[in-house]
Structure formats: structure tokens, C-alpha cells
C-alpha positions in Angstrom: -30.6 12.9 -4.5 -30.7 12.4 -0.5 -32.2 15.4 1.5 -28.7 15.9 3.2 -27.4 16.7 -0.5 -30.2 19.5 -0.9 -29.3 20.8 2.7 -25.8 21.4 2.0 -25.7 22.8 -1.6 -28.1 25.8 -2.4 -29.4 24.5 -6.1 -28.7 22.0 -8.8 -28.9 22.6 -12.6 -31.1 19.2 -12.9 -33.1 18.8 -15.8 -36.9 19.2 -15.7 -36.4 21.2 -12.2 -37.7 24.6 -11.3 -35.6 27.3 -9.8 -37.0 30.2 -7.5 -34.8 33.2 -8.1 -34.5 36.2 -6.0 -31.8 38.9 -6.8 -31.4 42.4 -5.4 -30.3 45.9 -6.6 -27.1 47.0 -5.4 -27.2 48.1 -1.6 -31.2 47.0 -1.7 -31.5 50.4 -3.0 -34.6 51.3 -5.2 -33.3 51.2 -8.6 -36.7 49.7 -10.3 -38.9 52.9 -8.7 -39.1 54.6 -12.3 -40.6 52.8 -15.3 -37.6 52.8 -17.2 -35.5 50.1 -15.3 -38.4 47.2 -15.4 -38.9 48.0 -18.9 -34.8 47.2 -19.3 -35.3 44.4 -17.1 -38.5 43.1 -19.2 -36.6 43.6 -22.5 -33.5 41.7 -21.1 -35.9 39.1 -19.5 -37.3 38.2 -22.9 -33.8 38.2 -24.8 -32.6 36.0 -22.3 -35.5 33.4 -22.8 -34.7 33.5 -26.6 -30.9 32.8 -25.7 -31.2 30.3 -23.2 -35.0 28.8 -23.2 -36.6 28.9 -19.8 -40.1 28.9 -19.2 -41.4 31.6 -16.7 -44.3 30.8 -14.1 -44.2 33.7 -12.3 -42.4 37.2 -11.7 -42.4 40.3 -9.7 -40.5 43.2 -10.1 -40.5 45.1 -6.7 -38.5 48.9 -6.3 -35.2 47.0 -5.0 -35.2 43.4 -6.3 -36.6 41.0 -8.0 -38.6 37.4 -7.6 -38.7 34.7 -10.6 -40.0 31.3 -10.9 -38.6 29.6 -14.2 -38.0 26.4 -15.4 -35.1 26.1 -17.5 -34.8 23.8 -20.8 -33.2 20.9 -20.5 -29.2 21.5 -20.4 -29.9 25.1 -19.6 -27.9 26.5 -16.9 -29.1 29.0 -13.9 -25.8 30.9 -14.2 -26.1 31.9 -17.9 -29.7 32.9 -17.4 -28.9 34.7 -14.5 -25.8 36.5 -16.7 -28.1 37.3 -19.6 -30.8 38.9 -17.6 -28.7 40.9 -15.1 -25.8 42.1 -17.4 -27.7 43.9 -20.1 -29.6 45.8 -17.6 -26.6 46.5 -15.6 -25.0 48.0 -19.0 -28.2 49.8 -20.2 -28.6 51.4 -16.5 -25.0 52.7 -16.5 -25.0 54.3 -19.9 -28.1 56.0 -19.1 -27.0 57.3 -15.7 -23.3 58.4 -17.3 -25.4 60.3 -19.9 -28.3 61.7 -18.0 -27.6 61.9 -14.3 -23.4 61.2 -13.6 -24.2 62.1 -10.0 -26.0 59.4 -9.4 -23.0 57.0 -10.2 -21.6 57.4 -6.7 -24.9 55.2 -5.4 -23.5 52.6 -7.4 -20.0 52.6 -6.8 -18.8 49.3 -5.1 -15.4 49.1 -3.4 -14.4 45.7 -3.6 -12.1 43.4 -1.3 -9.5 43.7 -3.7 -9.5 47.3 -4.1 -11.0 47.5 -7.3 -13.8 49.8 -7.8 -16.7 49.5 -10.1 -20.4 50.4 -10.5 -23.2 47.9 -9.7 -27.0 47.8 -10.3 -27.0 44.3 -8.7 -25.9 43.2 -5.4 -22.9 41.1 -5.6 -23.2 37.5 -6.0 -25.9 35.2 -7.8 -28.5 35.9 -5.5 -31.2 33.1 -4.3 -31.3 30.4 -6.1 -33.7 27.2 -4.7 -35.0 24.4 -6.7 -38.6 23.6 -6.4 -39.0 20.0 -5.8 -43.1 19.5 -6.0 -46.2 21.1 -7.5 -47.2 22.1 -4.0 -43.7 24.4 -3.5 -44.4 25.7 -7.2 -47.7 27.0 -6.4 -46.7 28.2 -2.9 -43.9 30.3 -4.6 -46.2 31.7 -7.3 -48.8 33.0 -4.2 -45.4 33.9 -2.2 -44.2 36.1 -5.3 -47.7 37.4 -6.1 -48.1 38.4 -2.6 -44.8 40.6 -1.9 -46.1 43.9 -3.0 -49.2 43.4 -0.4 -47.0 42.4 2.3 -45.0 45.7 1.8 -47.9 47.9 1.6 -47.2 49.1 -1.8 -50.9 48.0 -3.1 -53.6 46.6 -1.2 -54.5 43.8 -3.6 -51.6 41.9 -6.0 -53.8 42.7 -9.2 -52.9 46.6 -8.5 -49.0 45.8 -8.7 -48.0 46.7 -12.7 -44.8 44.6 -12.3 -46.3 41.0 -11.5 -47.3 38.0 -13.1 -50.6 38.2 -10.8 -53.0 39.6 -13.6 -51.5 36.9 -16.1 -53.0 34.1 -13.7 -56.0 35.3 -13.0 -57.3 37.3 -15.6 -54.9 35.7 -18.6 -53.2 39.3 -19.5 -49.7 38.9 -20.3 -48.9 42.2 -20.1 -46.1 43.4 -19.2 -44.6 40.3 -19.6 -45.6 36.9 -21.0 -46.0 34.0 -18.7 -46.0 30.1 -19.9 -48.9 28.8 -18.2 -48.7 25.4 -20.0 -45.9 23.7 -18.6 -47.0 24.5 -14.9 -47.4 21.5 -12.9 -50.9 21.1 -11.6 -51.6 20.6 -8.1 -52.9 17.0 -7.5 -55.6 16.8 -4.8 
């Protein structure tokens, strides 16, 4: 594949190709500020991994967006993984809000270009999806993902952020979400 092909297309579903994914909450609202929505996301991510196998190398759930670094199993499409993660979160959030806090629905209301109104948890579109071509890029993205809460001044050290894989990498603790260390390509000196 030529470099020109990489420039004109944002991502490819290629065998054994890692993906750096970012997707945001509707209008970048902080829907992940409470513990409820991150738990829904965790459960949805784990169910998606079972349905559409992929290795999870890094993650961070920020107040208004999520970063993932994954390696889909051969033949598994990114769009299927994203739908399997995002749709259940939306359903659970809308169900909870309709029952417990219906006034909040106005913050999720989206008037679409075709005139249809819908309620959204996630921003329209698939989000940001970029293939990671080398071990160096992959390790760089892991560092970027883990530093996100520090850059945003939410914590002083990455290990303080509960919803990140940083502690899994430095301390071996797969809480709250299990990562797949064994498939990560090593950096070559």
C-alpha cells in the first residue's frame, strides 16, 4: 500500500492492523462524569470483545470522550466493533435518563439535517479511526492515551485516573478493564 493511499483514506480494515480510536459524547458534553456511564461503557466494551474479538491494548475514558487502541481479530470490522460498543451505551443511557431524569433529554436532542429529531449519547459519525503502522506508533499512542487526563489537568499523575489502562501497564492491575498485554508488539531498539 502506498503512502498516497494512506493519506486519502482515514483507515483500513486490514488483517493484524491496530487501530487508534477516539469517539466523543454528543456536543462534547461530559456524559462520563459520573460512575454510571463509564460502567455502562466497560460492560459494553467487554460484550463487544466477545462478539467481535479484538485485543485491547490501551484505553482512557475521559469526561466527554474515549480513546481506545485495539487490534481486531482477522476479519473483524471496526464498524462492527464500534456499533457493538456504542449502541448499548446509548440505549442504557437513554433508558436511565427517561426513567430517572427526563429533563436531561433536552441536552441529548439532535435535530438532524433531514429534519428528524433523535436523542444522542455519541457525536454523529464514526469518530476518529487511524491505523497504526509500526510498533513505535503503537507505543506512542499508548503513552498519549495514558497522559490524556494529565494534559487536561484532571489529575497530576496518570495512575490517579480510574478509567485508564495506565495502572494495568505499570502495575499489572486489570481493573477496571482487562487489557491484552501478550499481543502488543515490542519496541525494537
